[in-house]
matplotlib code that plots the C-alpha trace (Angstrom):
import matplotlib.pyplot as plt

x = [-4.9, -7.1, -4.6, -1.9, -4.1, -4.9, -2.5, -1.1, -2.1, 1.5, 1.7, -1.5, -0.1, 3.0, 1.1, -1.5, 1.0, 2.7, -0.6, -1.5, 1.9, 1.4, -2.0, -0.6, 2.3, 0.0, -2.3, 0.7, 2.0, -1.5, -1.6, 1.9, 1.1, -2.2, -0.3, 2.3, -0.4, -2.2, 1.0, 1.9, -1.6, -1.4, 2.1, 0.9, -2.1, 0.1, 2.4, -0.5, -1.9, 1.5, 2.0, -1.5, -0.8, 2.6, 1.0, -1.7, 1.0, 2.9, -0.2, -1.0, 2.5, 2.5, -0.9, 0.4, 3.4, 1.2, -1.2, 1.8, 3.2, -0.2, -0.7, 2.7, 1.9, -1.5, 0.2, 2.6, -0.3, -2.2, 0.8, 1.3, -2.4, -2.0, 1.1, -0.6, -3.7, -1.4, 0.3, -3.1, -4.3, -1.1, -1.5, -5.1, -4.0, -1.3, -3.9, -6.2, -3.3, -2.3, -5.9, -6.6, -7.7, -5.6, -2.5, -3.2, -3.9, -0.6, 1.4, -0.3, 0.6, 4.1, 5.5, 3.5, 2.9, -0.8, -3.3, -7.0, -8.6, -10.2, -13.0, -14.9, -16.6, -19.7, -21.1, -24.8, -26.8, -27.4, -23.7, -23.4, -20.9, -21.8, -19.0, -18.8, -16.2, -14.1, -13.2]
y = [-1.0, -3.3, -5.9, -3.9, -3.5, -7.1, -9.3, -12.3, -15.7, -16.3, -13.0, -13.7, -16.9, -15.1, -12.3, -14.7, -16.7, -13.4, -12.1, -15.3, -15.5, -11.9, -12.8, -15.9, -13.9, -11.2, -13.8, -15.7, -12.4, -11.8, -15.3, -14.9, -11.5, -12.8, -15.8, -13.6, -11.3, -14.3, -15.8, -12.5, -12.2, -15.7, -15.0, -11.8, -13.5, -16.3, -13.7, -11.8, -15.0, -16.0, -12.5, -12.7, -16.2, -15.0, -12.0, -14.2, -16.6, -13.7, -12.4, -15.8, -16.1, -12.6, -13.3, -16.6, -14.7, -12.0, -14.6, -16.5, -13.3, -12.3, -15.8, -15.5, -12.1, -13.4, -16.2, -13.7, -11.5, -14.5, -15.5, -11.9, -11.8, -15.0, -13.7, -10.4, -12.2, -14.3, -11.1, -9.4, -12.3, -12.3, -8.5, -9.0, -11.6, -9.2, -6.4, -8.7, -9.6, -6.0, -4.9, -7.5, -5.8, -8.3, -7.3, -3.5, -4.0, -5.9, -3.3, -0.5, -2.2, -3.4, -0.7, 2.4, 1.6, 2.1, 0.5, 0.2, 3.0, 2.1, 4.6, 5.5, 8.8, 8.9, 12.2, 12.3, 14.6, 17.1, 17.6, 16.1, 13.4, 10.0, 8.1, 4.3, 1.9, 0.1, -3.6]
z = [-78.2, -76.4, -77.1, -75.2, -72.2, -72.0, -70.2, -71.7, -70.2, -69.2, -67.6, -65.7, -64.4, -63.3, -61.5, -60.0, -57.9, -56.8, -55.6, -53.9, -52.3, -51.0, -49.6, -48.0, -46.5, -45.1, -43.7, -42.2, -40.7, -39.3, -37.8, -36.4, -35.0, -33.5, -32.1, -30.6, -29.1, -27.7, -26.3, -24.7, -23.2, -21.8, -20.4, -18.8, -17.3, -16.0, -14.4, -12.9, -11.4, -10.1, -8.5, -6.9, -5.5, -4.2, -2.5, -1.0, 0.3, 1.8, 3.4, 5.0, 6.3, 7.7, 9.4, 10.9, 12.4, 13.8, 15.3, 16.9, 18.4, 19.8, 21.3, 23.0, 24.4, 25.6, 27.5, 29.1, 30.2, 31.6, 33.6, 34.9, 35.9, 37.8, 39.6, 40.5, 41.8, 44.1, 45.3, 45.9, 48.0, 50.0, 50.6, 51.7, 54.3, 55.5, 55.9, 57.8, 60.2, 60.7, 61.4, 64.0, 67.3, 69.4, 67.6, 67.9, 71.7, 72.2, 70.3, 72.4, 75.7, 74.9, 72.7, 73.7, 77.3, 77.1, 79.5, 79.6, 81.6, 84.9, 84.7, 81.6, 81.2, 79.0, 77.9, 77.2, 75.0, 77.9, 78.3, 81.7, 82.2, 83.6, 85.3, 85.2, 86.3, 83.7, 83.7]

ax = plt.figure().add_subplot(projection="3d")
ax.plot(x, y, z, "-o")
ax.set_aspect("equal")
plt.show()
C-alpha cells in the first residue's frame, strides 16, 4: 500500500512543473496587480497635482482681474475727487464775492433804494437814547 501512496518519479516531475508554473503565475498576477495599482496611484496623483495647479492658475488669473478692476475704479475716484475739489474751490470764491460788503452796499443802494442814515440812535444800558450824527 505504501507503494500506491507514493508517487512515481515521473509523476513528481510532472506535478512539480505544474506547481511551479502555478506559483509563477500567481506571483506574476500579484506583480501585475501591484503594477496596475501603482500605475493607477501615480496617475491619480498626477491628476490631483494637475487639478491643483489648474485651480491655482485660475485663482491667480481671477486675482489679477480683480486687482485691475480695483485699480481702474481707484483712478476714476481720484479723478472725481480732483474735479470735486476744483468745484469746491470755485464755490468758495463765489461765496467770498457774494459776501463782500461793497457788493451788498451797491445792491442795497441800486436795487432796493436804500441809503445810509443821517442820524444814528444809540441805546444805552439805561434805556435812554443818545443821538449822534451820521457821516
